[in-house]
PDBQT receptor file of N, H, CA, C and O in Angstrom, charges set to zero:
ATOM      1  N   UNK A   1     116.152 119.096  86.371  1.00  0.00    +0.000 N 
ATOM      2  CA  UNK A   1     115.071 119.536  86.208  1.00  0.00    +0.000 C 
ATOM      3  C   UNK A   1     115.142 121.221  87.170  1.00  0.00    +0.000 C 
ATOM      4  O   UNK A   1     115.774 121.738  88.091  1.00  0.00    +0.000 OA
ATOM      5  N   UNK A   2     114.227 121.486  86.372  1.00  0.00    +0.000 N 
ATOM      6  H   UNK A   2     113.714 121.066  85.624  1.00  0.00    +0.000 HD
ATOM      7  CA  UNK A   2     113.683 123.166  87.087  1.00  0.00    +0.000 C 
ATOM      8  C   UNK A   2     112.559 122.895  87.803  1.00  0.00    +0.000 C 
ATOM      9  O   UNK A   2     111.490 122.512  87.327  1.00  0.00    +0.000 OA
ATOM     10  N   UNK A   3     112.780 123.074  88.838  1.00  0.00    +0.000 N 
ATOM     11  H   UNK A   3     113.649 123.385  89.224  1.00  0.00    +0.000 HD
ATOM     12  CA  UNK A   3     111.481 123.684  89.872  1.00  0.00    +0.000 C 
ATOM     13  C   UNK A   3     109.880 123.219  89.623  1.00  0.00    +0.000 C 
ATOM     14  O   UNK A   3     109.224 122.371  90.227  1.00  0.00    +0.000 OA
ATOM     15  N   UNK A   4     109.560 123.964  88.674  1.00  0.00    +0.000 N 
ATOM     16  H   UNK A   4     110.093 124.653  88.183  1.00  0.00    +0.000 HD
ATOM     17  CA  UNK A   4     107.688 123.965  88.612  1.00  0.00    +0.000 C 
ATOM     18  C   UNK A   4     108.077 122.513  87.685  1.00  0.00    +0.000 C 
ATOM     19  O   UNK A   4     107.285 121.638  88.034  1.00  0.00    +0.000 OA
ATOM     20  N   UNK A   5     109.009 122.013  86.661  1.00  0.00    +0.000 N 
ATOM     21  H   UNK A   5     109.652 122.724  86.378  1.00  0.00    +0.000 HD
ATOM     22  CA  UNK A   5     109.049 120.402  86.890  1.00  0.00    +0.000 C 
ATOM     23  C   UNK A   5     108.956 119.723  87.381  1.00  0.00    +0.000 C 
ATOM     24  O   UNK A   5     108.298 118.710  87.146  1.00  0.00    +0.000 OA
ATOM     25  N   UNK A   6     109.926 120.124  88.795  1.00  0.00    +0.000 N 
ATOM     26  H   UNK A   6     110.460 120.947  88.987  1.00  0.00    +0.000 HD
ATOM     27  CA  UNK A   6     109.877 118.725  89.857  1.00  0.00    +0.000 C 
ATOM     28  C   UNK A   6     108.501 118.643  90.570  1.00  0.00    +0.000 C 
ATOM     29  O   UNK A   6     108.070 117.675  91.198  1.00  0.00    +0.000 OA
ATOM     30  N   UNK A   7     107.976 119.668  90.389  1.00  0.00    +0.000 N 
ATOM     31  H   UNK A   7     108.326 120.454  89.879  1.00  0.00    +0.000 HD
ATOM     32  CA  UNK A   7     106.522 120.224  91.222  1.00  0.00    +0.000 C 
ATOM     33  C   UNK A   7     105.863 119.274  91.023  1.00  0.00    +0.000 C 
ATOM     34  O   UNK A   7     105.485 118.367  91.764  1.00  0.00    +0.000 OA
ATOM     35  N   UNK A   8     105.663 119.563  89.602  1.00  0.00    +0.000 N 
ATOM     36  H   UNK A   8     105.970 120.300  89.000  1.00  0.00    +0.000 HD
ATOM     37  CA  UNK A   8     104.649 118.865  89.028  1.00  0.00    +0.000 C 
ATOM     38  C   UNK A   8     104.621 117.538  88.985  1.00  0.00    +0.000 C 
ATOM     39  O   UNK A   8     103.565 117.019  89.347  1.00  0.00    +0.000 OA
ATOM     40  N   UNK A   9     105.718 116.659  88.551  1.00  0.00    +0.000 N 
ATOM     41  H   UNK A   9     106.576 117.081  88.257  1.00  0.00    +0.000 HD
ATOM     42  CA  UNK A   9     106.046 115.589  88.749  1.00  0.00    +0.000 C 
ATOM     43  C   UNK A   9     105.816 115.009  89.910  1.00  0.00    +0.000 C 
ATOM     44  O   UNK A   9     105.355 113.869  89.951  1.00  0.00    +0.000 OA
ATOM     45  N   UNK A  10     106.095 115.683  90.972  1.00  0.00    +0.000 N 
ATOM     46  H   UNK A  10     106.470 116.610  90.939  1.00  0.00    +0.000 HD
ATOM     47  CA  UNK A  10     106.257 115.187  92.613  1.00  0.00    +0.000 C 
ATOM     48  C   UNK A  10     104.661 114.690  92.458  1.00  0.00    +0.000 C 
ATOM     49  O   UNK A  10     104.219 113.555  92.635  1.00  0.00    +0.000 OA
ATOM     50  N   UNK A  11     103.914 115.951  92.056  1.00  0.00    +0.000 N 
ATOM     51  H   UNK A  11     104.273 116.874  91.913  1.00  0.00    +0.000 HD
ATOM     52  CA  UNK A  11     102.205 116.191  92.359  1.00  0.00    +0.000 C 
ATOM     53  C   UNK A  11     101.775 115.141  91.358  1.00  0.00    +0.000 C 
ATOM     54  O   UNK A  11     100.934 114.596  92.073  1.00  0.00    +0.000 OA
ATOM     55  N   UNK A  12     101.756 114.805  90.798  1.00  0.00    +0.000 N 
ATOM     56  H   UNK A  12     102.438 115.248  90.217  1.00  0.00    +0.000 HD
ATOM     57  CA  UNK A  12     101.365 113.585  89.754  1.00  0.00    +0.000 C 
ATOM     58  C   UNK A  12     101.725 112.817  89.847  1.00  0.00    +0.000 C 
ATOM     59  O   UNK A  12     101.144 112.002  89.130  1.00  0.00    +0.000 OA
ATOM     60  N   UNK A  13     102.982 112.145  90.726  1.00  0.00    +0.000 N 
ATOM     61  H   UNK A  13     103.454 112.808  91.308  1.00  0.00    +0.000 HD
ATOM     62  CA  UNK A  13     103.106 110.534  90.944  1.00  0.00    +0.000 C 
ATOM     63  C   UNK A  13     102.596 110.459  92.345  1.00  0.00    +0.000 C 
ATOM     64  O   UNK A  13     102.235 109.290  92.479  1.00  0.00    +0.000 OA
ATOM     65  N   UNK A  14     102.394 111.066  93.387  1.00  0.00    +0.000 N 
ATOM     66  H   UNK A  14     102.686 112.016  93.278  1.00  0.00    +0.000 HD
ATOM     67  CA  UNK A  14     101.673 111.012  94.197  1.00  0.00    +0.000 C 
ATOM     68  C   UNK A  14     100.205 110.623  93.905  1.00  0.00    +0.000 C 
ATOM     69  O   UNK A  14      99.737 109.600  94.405  1.00  0.00    +0.000 OA
ATOM     70  N   UNK A  15      99.263 111.658  92.869  1.00  0.00    +0.000 N 
ATOM     71  H   UNK A  15      99.643 112.489  92.463  1.00  0.00    +0.000 HD
ATOM     72  CA  UNK A  15      98.145 112.075  92.569  1.00  0.00    +0.000 C 
ATOM     73  C   UNK A  15      97.937 110.086  91.810  1.00  0.00    +0.000 C 
ATOM     74  O   UNK A  15      96.892 109.450  91.942  1.00  0.00    +0.000 OA
ATOM     75  N   UNK A  16      98.946 109.647  91.238  1.00  0.00    +0.000 N 
ATOM     76  H   UNK A  16      99.796 110.164  91.131  1.00  0.00    +0.000 HD
ATOM     77  CA  UNK A  16      98.619 108.523  90.553  1.00  0.00    +0.000 C 
ATOM     78  C   UNK A  16      98.168 107.611  91.858  1.00  0.00    +0.000 C 
ATOM     79  O   UNK A  16      97.080 107.055  92.004  1.00  0.00    +0.000 OA
ATOM     80  N   UNK A  17      99.130 107.604  92.637  1.00  0.00    +0.000 N 
ATOM     81  H   UNK A  17     100.015 108.055  92.518  1.00  0.00    +0.000 HD
ATOM     82  CA  UNK A  17      99.441 106.429  94.241  1.00  0.00    +0.000 C 
ATOM     83  C   UNK A  17      97.816 106.471  94.546  1.00  0.00    +0.000 C 
ATOM     84  O   UNK A  17      97.269 105.380  94.384  1.00  0.00    +0.000 OA
ATOM     85  N   UNK A  18      97.192 107.263  94.848  1.00  0.00    +0.000 N 
ATOM     86  H   UNK A  18      97.637 108.149  94.979  1.00  0.00    +0.000 HD
ATOM     87  CA  UNK A  18      95.786 107.543  95.990  1.00  0.00    +0.000 C 
ATOM     88  C   UNK A  18      94.724 108.692  94.693  1.00  0.00    +0.000 C 
ATOM     89  O   UNK A  18      94.764 109.903  94.477  1.00  0.00    +0.000 OA
ATOM     90  N   UNK A  19      93.753 107.400  94.004  1.00  0.00    +0.000 N 
ATOM     91  H   UNK A  19      93.720 106.416  94.179  1.00  0.00    +0.000 HD
ATOM     92  CA  UNK A  19      93.050 107.823  93.265  1.00  0.00    +0.000 C 
ATOM     93  C   UNK A  19      91.507 107.493  93.642  1.00  0.00    +0.000 C 
ATOM     94  O   UNK A  19      90.620 107.499  92.789  1.00  0.00    +0.000 OA
ATOM     95  N   UNK A  20      91.322 107.251  94.787  1.00  0.00    +0.000 N 
ATOM     96  H   UNK A  20      92.043 107.245  95.480  1.00  0.00    +0.000 HD
ATOM     97  CA  UNK A  20      90.217 107.036  96.036  1.00  0.00    +0.000 C 
ATOM     98  C   UNK A  20      90.591 107.185  97.101  1.00  0.00    +0.000 C 
ATOM     99  O   UNK A  20      91.757 107.367  97.451  1.00  0.00    +0.000 OA
ATOM    100  N   UNK A  21      89.197 107.101  98.072  1.00  0.00    +0.000 N 
ATOM    101  H   UNK A  21      88.249 106.953  97.788  1.00  0.00    +0.000 HD
ATOM    102  CA  UNK A  21      89.621 107.443  99.534  1.00  0.00    +0.000 C 
ATOM    103  C   UNK A  21      89.550 105.775 100.185  1.00  0.00    +0.000 C 
ATOM    104  O   UNK A  21      89.614 105.642 101.408  1.00  0.00    +0.000 OA
ATOM    105  N   UNK A  22      89.419 104.579  99.314  1.00  0.00    +0.000 N 
ATOM    106  H   UNK A  22      89.367 104.687  98.321  1.00  0.00    +0.000 HD
ATOM    107  CA  UNK A  22      89.205 103.407  99.657  1.00  0.00    +0.000 C 
ATOM    108  C   UNK A  22      90.888 103.197  99.030  1.00  0.00    +0.000 C 
ATOM    109  O   UNK A  22      91.138 102.718 100.136  1.00  0.00    +0.000 OA
ATOM    110  N   UNK A  23      91.736 103.148  98.564  1.00  0.00    +0.000 N 
ATOM    111  H   UNK A  23      91.533 103.537  97.666  1.00  0.00    +0.000 HD
ATOM    112  CA  UNK A  23      93.281 103.063  98.305  1.00  0.00    +0.000 C 
ATOM    113  C   UNK A  23      94.570 103.851  99.454  1.00  0.00    +0.000 C 
ATOM    114  O   UNK A  23      94.677 105.033  99.781  1.00  0.00    +0.000 OA
ATOM    115  N   UNK A  24      95.263 102.863  99.780  1.00  0.00    +0.000 N 
ATOM    116  H   UNK A  24      95.176 101.903  99.515  1.00  0.00    +0.000 HD
ATOM    117  CA  UNK A  24      95.951 103.880 100.474  1.00  0.00    +0.000 C 
ATOM    118  C   UNK A  24      97.636 103.432  99.815  1.00  0.00    +0.000 C 
ATOM    119  O   UNK A  24      97.825 102.851  98.746  1.00  0.00    +0.000 OA
ATOM    120  N   UNK A  25      98.451 103.779 100.552  1.00  0.00    +0.000 N 
ATOM    121  H   UNK A  25      98.298 104.251 101.420  1.00  0.00    +0.000 HD
ATOM    122  CA  UNK A  25     100.028 103.832  99.685  1.00  0.00    +0.000 C 
ATOM    123  C   UNK A  25     101.237 104.671 100.653  1.00  0.00    +0.000 C 
ATOM    124  O   UNK A  25     100.852 105.189 101.701  1.00  0.00    +0.000 OA
ATOM    125  N   UNK A  26     102.110 104.734 100.414  1.00  0.00    +0.000 N 
ATOM    126  H   UNK A  26     102.423 104.313  99.562  1.00  0.00    +0.000 HD
ATOM    127  CA  UNK A  26     103.491 105.547 100.748  1.00  0.00    +0.000 C 
ATOM    128  C   UNK A  26     104.076 105.851  99.973  1.00  0.00    +0.000 C 
ATOM    129  O   UNK A  26     104.259 105.306  98.885  1.00  0.00    +0.000 OA
ATOM    130  N   UNK A  27     104.600 107.046 100.497  1.00  0.00    +0.000 N 
ATOM    131  H   UNK A  27     104.451 107.489 101.381  1.00  0.00    +0.000 HD
ATOM    132  CA  UNK A  27     105.426 107.708  99.805  1.00  0.00    +0.000 C 
ATOM    133  C   UNK A  27     106.781 108.407  99.972  1.00  0.00    +0.000 C 
ATOM    134  O   UNK A  27     106.747 109.626 100.138  1.00  0.00    +0.000 OA
ATOM    135  N   UNK A  28     107.860 107.844  99.953  1.00  0.00    +0.000 N 
ATOM    136  H   UNK A  28     107.887 106.854  99.818  1.00  0.00    +0.000 HD
ATOM    137  CA  UNK A  28     109.062 107.701 100.180  1.00  0.00    +0.000 C 
ATOM    138  C   UNK A  28     110.144 109.146  99.530  1.00  0.00    +0.000 C 
ATOM    139  O   UNK A  28     110.600 109.092  98.388  1.00  0.00    +0.000 OA
ATOM    140  N   UNK A  29     110.324 109.939 100.143  1.00  0.00    +0.000 N 
ATOM    141  H   UNK A  29     109.954 109.983 101.071  1.00  0.00    +0.000 HD
ATOM    142  CA  UNK A  29     110.921 110.835  99.359  1.00  0.00    +0.000 C 
ATOM    143  C   UNK A  29     112.707 110.920 100.106  1.00  0.00    +0.000 C 
ATOM    144  O   UNK A  29     112.824 111.857 100.896  1.00  0.00    +0.000 OA
ATOM    145  N   UNK A  30     113.816 110.178  99.939  1.00  0.00    +0.000 N 
ATOM    146  H   UNK A  30     113.722 109.416  99.297  1.00  0.00    +0.000 HD
ATOM    147  CA  UNK A  30     114.929 110.322 100.045  1.00  0.00    +0.000 C 
ATOM    148  C   UNK A  30     115.900 111.585 100.219  1.00  0.00    +0.000 C 
ATOM    149  O   UNK A  30     116.875 111.684 100.964  1.00  0.00    +0.000 OA
ATOM    150  N   UNK A  31     115.347 112.555  99.295  1.00  0.00    +0.000 N 
ATOM    151  H   UNK A  31     114.555 112.474  98.690  1.00  0.00    +0.000 HD
ATOM    152  CA  UNK A  31     116.340 113.382  99.057  1.00  0.00    +0.000 C 
ATOM    153  C   UNK A  31     116.076 114.963 100.255  1.00  0.00    +0.000 C 
ATOM    154  O   UNK A  31     115.173 115.793 100.149  1.00  0.00    +0.000 OA
ATOM    155  N   UNK A  32     116.821 114.946 100.957  1.00  0.00    +0.000 N 
ATOM    156  H   UNK A  32     117.555 114.272 101.044  1.00  0.00    +0.000 HD
ATOM    157  CA  UNK A  32     117.442 115.661 102.482  1.00  0.00    +0.000 C 
ATOM    158  C   UNK A  32     117.170 116.967 101.999  1.00  0.00    +0.000 C 
ATOM    159  O   UNK A  32     116.614 117.818 102.693  1.00  0.00    +0.000 OA
ATOM    160  N   UNK A  33     117.564 117.162 100.770  1.00  0.00    +0.000 N 
ATOM    161  H   UNK A  33     118.015 116.470 100.206  1.00  0.00    +0.000 HD
ATOM    162  CA  UNK A  33     117.198 119.021  99.854  1.00  0.00    +0.000 C 
ATOM    163  C   UNK A  33     115.714 119.156 100.111  1.00  0.00    +0.000 C 
ATOM    164  O   UNK A  33     115.399 120.342 100.015  1.00  0.00    +0.000 OA
ATOM    165  N   UNK A  34     114.999 118.614 100.313  1.00  0.00    +0.000 N 
ATOM    166  H   UNK A  34     115.255 117.651 100.392  1.00  0.00    +0.000 HD
ATOM    167  CA  UNK A  34     113.220 118.890 100.608  1.00  0.00    +0.000 C 
ATOM    168  C   UNK A  34     113.865 119.418 101.575  1.00  0.00    +0.000 C 
ATOM    169  O   UNK A  34     114.043 120.560 101.151  1.00  0.00    +0.000 OA
ATOM    170  N   UNK A  35     114.557 119.342 103.061  1.00  0.00    +0.000 N 
ATOM    171  H   UNK A  35     114.412 118.414 103.406  1.00  0.00    +0.000 HD
ATOM    172  CA  UNK A  35     114.484 119.322 104.318  1.00  0.00    +0.000 C 
ATOM    173  C   UNK A  35     115.295 120.793 104.507  1.00  0.00    +0.000 C 
ATOM    174  O   UNK A  35     114.794 121.655 105.229  1.00  0.00    +0.000 OA
ATOM    175  N   UNK A  36     116.596 121.030 103.804  1.00  0.00    +0.000 N 
ATOM    176  H   UNK A  36     117.003 120.330 103.217  1.00  0.00    +0.000 HD
ATOM    177  CA  UNK A  36     117.616 121.655 103.474  1.00  0.00    +0.000 C 
ATOM    178  C   UNK A  36     117.319 122.534 102.633  1.00  0.00    +0.000 C 
ATOM    179  O   UNK A  36     118.375 123.164 102.584  1.00  0.00    +0.000 OA
ATOM    180  N   UNK A  37     116.701 122.975 102.007  1.00  0.00    +0.000 N 
ATOM    181  H   UNK A  37     115.843 122.464 102.047  1.00  0.00    +0.000 HD
ATOM    182  CA  UNK A  37     116.929 123.444 100.899  1.00  0.00    +0.000 C 
ATOM    183  C   UNK A  37     115.521 124.528 100.323  1.00  0.00    +0.000 C 
ATOM    184  O   UNK A  37     114.534 123.950  99.869  1.00  0.00    +0.000 OA
ATOM    185  N   UNK A  38     115.528 125.971 100.382  1.00  0.00    +0.000 N 
ATOM    186  H   UNK A  38     116.330 126.440 100.751  1.00  0.00    +0.000 HD
ATOM    187  CA  UNK A  38     114.071 126.619 100.486  1.00  0.00    +0.000 C 
ATOM    188  C   UNK A  38     113.107 126.277  99.751  1.00  0.00    +0.000 C 
ATOM    189  O   UNK A  38     111.920 126.460 100.020  1.00  0.00    +0.000 OA
ATOM    190  N   UNK A  39     113.699 125.576  98.433  1.00  0.00    +0.000 N 
ATOM    191  H   UNK A  39     114.663 125.428  98.215  1.00  0.00    +0.000 HD
ATOM    192  CA  UNK A  39     112.607 125.333  97.721  1.00  0.00    +0.000 C 
ATOM    193  C   UNK A  39     111.778 123.584  98.083  1.00  0.00    +0.000 C 
ATOM    194  O   UNK A  39     110.924 123.105  97.338  1.00  0.00    +0.000 OA
ATOM    195  N   UNK A  40     112.256 122.943  99.268  1.00  0.00    +0.000 N 
ATOM    196  H   UNK A  40     112.950 123.333  99.874  1.00  0.00    +0.000 HD
ATOM    197  CA  UNK A  40     111.733 122.304  99.413  1.00  0.00    +0.000 C 
ATOM    198  C   UNK A  40     110.735 121.991 100.006  1.00  0.00    +0.000 C 
ATOM    199  O   UNK A  40     110.225 120.900  99.750  1.00  0.00    +0.000 OA
ATOM    200  N   UNK A  41     109.998 123.091 101.242  1.00  0.00    +0.000 N 
ATOM    201  H   UNK A  41     110.412 123.977 101.450  1.00  0.00    +0.000 HD
ATOM    202  CA  UNK A  41     108.970 123.641 101.596  1.00  0.00    +0.000 C 
ATOM    203  C   UNK A  41     107.586 123.635 100.333  1.00  0.00    +0.000 C 
ATOM    204  O   UNK A  41     106.448 123.167 100.309  1.00  0.00    +0.000 OA
ATOM    205  N   UNK A  42     108.451 124.435  99.377  1.00  0.00    +0.000 N 
ATOM    206  H   UNK A  42     109.376 124.815  99.396  1.00  0.00    +0.000 HD
ATOM    207  CA  UNK A  42     107.618 125.001  98.353  1.00  0.00    +0.000 C 
ATOM    208  C   UNK A  42     107.100 123.696  97.579  1.00  0.00    +0.000 C 
ATOM    209  O   UNK A  42     106.130 123.840  96.836  1.00  0.00    +0.000 OA
ATOM    210  N   UNK A  43     107.791 122.213  97.730  1.00  0.00    +0.000 N 
ATOM    211  H   UNK A  43     108.580 122.096  98.334  1.00  0.00    +0.000 HD
ATOM    212  CA  UNK A  43     107.673 121.237  96.413  1.00  0.00    +0.000 C 
ATOM    213  C   UNK A  43     106.455 120.857  97.558  1.00  0.00    +0.000 C 
ATOM    214  O   UNK A  43     105.262 120.952  97.269  1.00  0.00    +0.000 OA
ATOM    215  N   UNK A  44     106.968 120.388  98.973  1.00  0.00    +0.000 N 
ATOM    216  H   UNK A  44     107.937 120.311  99.208  1.00  0.00    +0.000 HD
ATOM    217  CA  UNK A  44     105.217 119.565  99.575  1.00  0.00    +0.000 C 
ATOM    218  C   UNK A  44     104.508 120.734 100.038  1.00  0.00    +0.000 C 
ATOM    219  O   UNK A  44     103.609 120.320 100.771  1.00  0.00    +0.000 OA
ATOM    220  N   UNK A  45     104.492 121.348 100.003  1.00  0.00    +0.000 N 
ATOM    221  H   UNK A  45     105.222 121.684  99.408  1.00  0.00    +0.000 HD
ATOM    222  CA  UNK A  45     103.179 121.615 100.115  1.00  0.00    +0.000 C 
ATOM    223  C   UNK A  45     101.700 121.883  98.966  1.00  0.00    +0.000 C 
ATOM    224  O   UNK A  45     100.485 122.038  99.090  1.00  0.00    +0.000 OA
ATOM    225  N   UNK A  46     102.441 121.835  98.152  1.00  0.00    +0.000 N 
ATOM    226  H   UNK A  46     103.428 121.709  98.052  1.00  0.00    +0.000 HD
ATOM    227  CA  UNK A  46     101.739 121.251  96.917  1.00  0.00    +0.000 C 
ATOM    228  C   UNK A  46     101.135 120.035  96.655  1.00  0.00    +0.000 C 
ATOM    229  O   UNK A  46     100.645 119.751  95.562  1.00  0.00    +0.000 OA
ATOM    230  N   UNK A  47     101.161 119.016  98.005  1.00  0.00    +0.000 N 
ATOM    231  H   UNK A  47     101.559 119.246  98.893  1.00  0.00    +0.000 HD
ATOM    232  CA  UNK A  47     101.203 117.911  97.888  1.00  0.00    +0.000 C 
ATOM    233  C   UNK A  47      99.870 117.350  98.732  1.00  0.00    +0.000 C 
ATOM    234  O   UNK A  47      99.931 117.945  99.808  1.00  0.00    +0.000 OA
ATOM    235  N   UNK A  48      98.789 116.549  98.740  1.00  0.00    +0.000 N 
ATOM    236  H   UNK A  48      98.739 116.066  97.866  1.00  0.00    +0.000 HD
ATOM    237  CA  UNK A  48      97.773 116.380  99.024  1.00  0.00    +0.000 C 
ATOM    238  C   UNK A  48      97.814 116.220 100.552  1.00  0.00    +0.000 C 
ATOM    239  O   UNK A  48      98.799 115.528 100.812  1.00  0.00    +0.000 OA
ATOM    240  N   UNK A  49      97.031 116.638 101.892  1.00  0.00    +0.000 N 
ATOM    241  H   UNK A  49      96.231 117.200 101.681  1.00  0.00    +0.000 HD
ATOM    242  CA  UNK A  49      97.000 116.212 102.656  1.00  0.00    +0.000 C 
ATOM    243  C   UNK A  49      98.034 115.031 103.209  1.00  0.00    +0.000 C 
ATOM    244  O   UNK A  49      97.545 114.083 102.595  1.00  0.00    +0.000 OA
ATOM    245  N   UNK A  50      98.857 114.605 103.770  1.00  0.00    +0.000 N 
ATOM    246  H   UNK A  50      99.254 115.375 104.269  1.00  0.00    +0.000 HD
ATOM    247  CA  UNK A  50      99.187 114.100 104.004  1.00  0.00    +0.000 C 
ATOM    248  C   UNK A  50      99.700 113.748 105.417  1.00  0.00    +0.000 C 
ATOM    249  O   UNK A  50     100.078 114.730 106.056  1.00  0.00    +0.000 OA
ATOM    250  N   UNK A  51      99.837 111.977 106.341  1.00  0.00    +0.000 N 
ATOM    251  H   UNK A  51      99.530 111.179 105.822  1.00  0.00    +0.000 HD
ATOM    252  CA  UNK A  51     100.689 112.268 107.526  1.00  0.00    +0.000 C 
ATOM    253  C   UNK A  51     102.672 112.062 106.860  1.00  0.00    +0.000 C 
ATOM    254  O   UNK A  51     103.180 111.558 105.859  1.00  0.00    +0.000 OA
ATOM    255  N   UNK A  52     103.075 112.599 107.793  1.00  0.00    +0.000 N 
ATOM    256  H   UNK A  52     102.662 113.008 108.606  1.00  0.00    +0.000 HD
ATOM    257  CA  UNK A  52     104.371 113.125 107.472  1.00  0.00    +0.000 C 
ATOM    258  C   UNK A  52     105.165 112.823 108.645  1.00  0.00    +0.000 C 
ATOM    259  O   UNK A  52     104.947 113.133 109.816  1.00  0.00    +0.000 OA
ATOM    260  N   UNK A  53     106.485 111.919 107.947  1.00  0.00    +0.000 N 
ATOM    261  H   UNK A  53     106.663 111.667 106.996  1.00  0.00    +0.000 HD
ATOM    262  CA  UNK A  53     107.342 111.028 108.818  1.00  0.00    +0.000 C 
ATOM    263  C   UNK A  53     108.299 111.497 108.769  1.00  0.00    +0.000 C 
ATOM    264  O   UNK A  53     108.672 111.543 107.597  1.00  0.00    +0.000 OA
ATOM    265  N   UNK A  54     109.274 112.091 109.713  1.00  0.00    +0.000 N 
ATOM    266  H   UNK A  54     108.971 112.054 110.665  1.00  0.00    +0.000 HD
ATOM    267  CA  UNK A  54     110.760 112.146 109.203  1.00  0.00    +0.000 C 
ATOM    268  C   UNK A  54     111.937 111.206 109.864  1.00  0.00    +0.000 C 
ATOM    269  O   UNK A  54     113.056 111.173 109.353  1.00  0.00    +0.000 OA
ATOM    270  N   UNK A  55     111.759 110.798 110.492  1.00  0.00    +0.000 N 
ATOM    271  H   UNK A  55     110.850 110.825 110.907  1.00  0.00    +0.000 HD
ATOM    272  CA  UNK A  55     112.458 109.414 110.569  1.00  0.00    +0.000 C 
ATOM    273  C   UNK A  55     112.196 108.552 110.817  1.00  0.00    +0.000 C 
ATOM    274  O   UNK A  55     111.069 108.324 111.256  1.00  0.00    +0.000 OA
ATOM    275  N   UNK A  56     113.625 107.121 110.571  1.00  0.00    +0.000 N 
ATOM    276  H   UNK A  56     114.540 107.306 110.214  1.00  0.00    +0.000 HD
ATOM    277  CA  UNK A  56     112.988 105.550 109.962  1.00  0.00    +0.000 C 
ATOM    278  C   UNK A  56     112.465 104.997 111.420  1.00  0.00    +0.000 C 
ATOM    279  O   UNK A  56     112.019 103.850 111.454  1.00  0.00    +0.000 OA
ATOM    280  N   UNK A  57     112.507 105.799 112.657  1.00  0.00    +0.000 N 
ATOM    281  H   UNK A  57     112.869 106.731 112.629  1.00  0.00    +0.000 HD
ATOM    282  CA  UNK A  57     112.037 105.043 113.443  1.00  0.00    +0.000 C 
ATOM    283  C   UNK A  57     110.544 104.536 113.540  1.00  0.00    +0.000 C 
ATOM    284  O   UNK A  57     110.216 103.743 114.423  1.00  0.00    +0.000 OA
TER     285      UNK A  57
């Protein structure tokens, strides 16, 4: 999957999870490349504002 297609798919998936202010949900992205590769921040910056947690604790 190319980066633009991955960005669209990720944003659409998150958008389907939260559709109104009453909705709650969690997004788990278990791919370390989002933290270790240059394109990771680009993908994450396209998501709506949300709390981010980087550890399992």
